[in-house]
Steps between C-alpha positions, in 0.01 A plus 500: 500500500841378394569129527844374599687198363408325822131545422551355154685204641223432749243511223698263285538253783133521588397426141732205471394362836131520404560331164717230660226431757246478217711243318510295822118515517481396135727196558288396805174539302596279204280198479372233265399761246869564429557140406183505288630808315832333425322189375276712276803686358684174436198369316480792258515375142546855374642799681447671834321830437585747777299822530440788737434870492710783638755396762366144477574516128863585564528204735321280250754588232783398730330170592440420134866576423621280785276209384618532142868510595475192724326257270130594533375657173323822604416849384338810636172625356397855584136486616404827326660395173331157534165668455620643164620184331767351723254240633605308188826429688303300759406160366374159605778300671630814675480571870423854616668653809303818584620746758284759684544596863134605526375233262272760340724646230265606224751449221528130580129439430539413133790263566299325772202469268727363227647236729149390601381487141788282386538303823849628562610413860565808709713566807427814694739694722298737713454622855120457506355148512146625418604715203370458148833369383527243778150371433580443131835328549560129541788561736546803729830602656390729774733770627485530882378823659811717539523880513661681209845637584398863472337674796194591295441138410397581142815448293550143365824401673465207736232342284712518181802361688293198617368444146849518351630250759201271437582504128864405580377216721288365212788530254748322731249219574457451127875508441571240764228269376644521148857455627592825331885514480756774445538365146130562435536845658784591268287400202258782593772744611772499231573866545625720778682409820286199573564352160875552537509338842325190366713460185673166462868454420402335171331827397835683519768246426708489184515169321818574295744385762870580553631144543829328438648156566725455804779378271488810283797739517449835676546688175174344380330579834599870470353511151172346620476751786542784249259358245205444737548821701398374844848534652505130593522160335364167622728198492353160413622142536498223245128436572414862431408572865610826656805447716618851568509861400773740406460864609725806490612409853623161375689669219678732741594211729657305213651792308851352516519257209125525433515405131688179580216374714171326413155616600487217755814633667360847549132441573329531835325169562137461608361835384180631651207425269125561491199305367301646205176503702649693790376853549731761344492669838668190646772516236571864582528411872751222418709731286501771761590254772794365305596837348479360144329626190397178323342166581484195278156348477496122525239232442391353837413173325853479350746628756774704347334542159503876432190644340582868516670782675345797678677830561413741778467783250216311327322473836549867576369606160191292562443676831605207723680641803 
């Protein structure tokens, strides 16, 4: 029998509807045990050890990675490898988060025994309240009864989606309690697109500034523009505060008799600036909005005092778009 694209679409929608319904059931079923689990994780003096076998193992790896990247030290321990030496990674002061839909995963037995031997608190995620895993754990996060997304009901689909979402819920609860900020997030995500989006202006700015006094002749201003290579020069007053900026547009507007003028005569007053702790993404948006290529970086505590200059090319090279 040949299936049509309509059949595939119907299957896809059915699967997503079943998993969405299961997530609703999971949310409705959360009780005090969730809060107890968060408290236990917060109280860990060591790391959160996350473990599971098969599909649960893949979900466990993701949960451990999410914890670690959001301020909760965690790592995944493979239950089969644990029986061959990796139990040494599980120590007093840790908290174990063990995942098994049936609660009877044979490979978890040695980890469970190890946690009992060394009094390591254990949180279980399982669908069976009377399972061996649930009976051994201090806290049980019980998955509600929900059919798997496949028609045969045997492939881990809905159950793994609920487990993954439950891990996200734990991670976010921990984040919010710790007041985890974008600055903290960037510390753990220096690379890739996320790291670029969270870069600060101070990470990209140049501290060797193109500056000249307002009373300086335009001949000196042109030399400063050429020396620093930003295509602009900042103009300062007697107190050293930034008063204006000279761009190529200003040069064209004052071409007649340019060299007889001073920097103060030619400059555009009140240039757009940015704070050093602003996101680089914000600086790019400002430059795009004003159709300019540079922004002077000024000290918020000392208005007008230039600390650096950021060029849009530096932002683009860093992946900030």
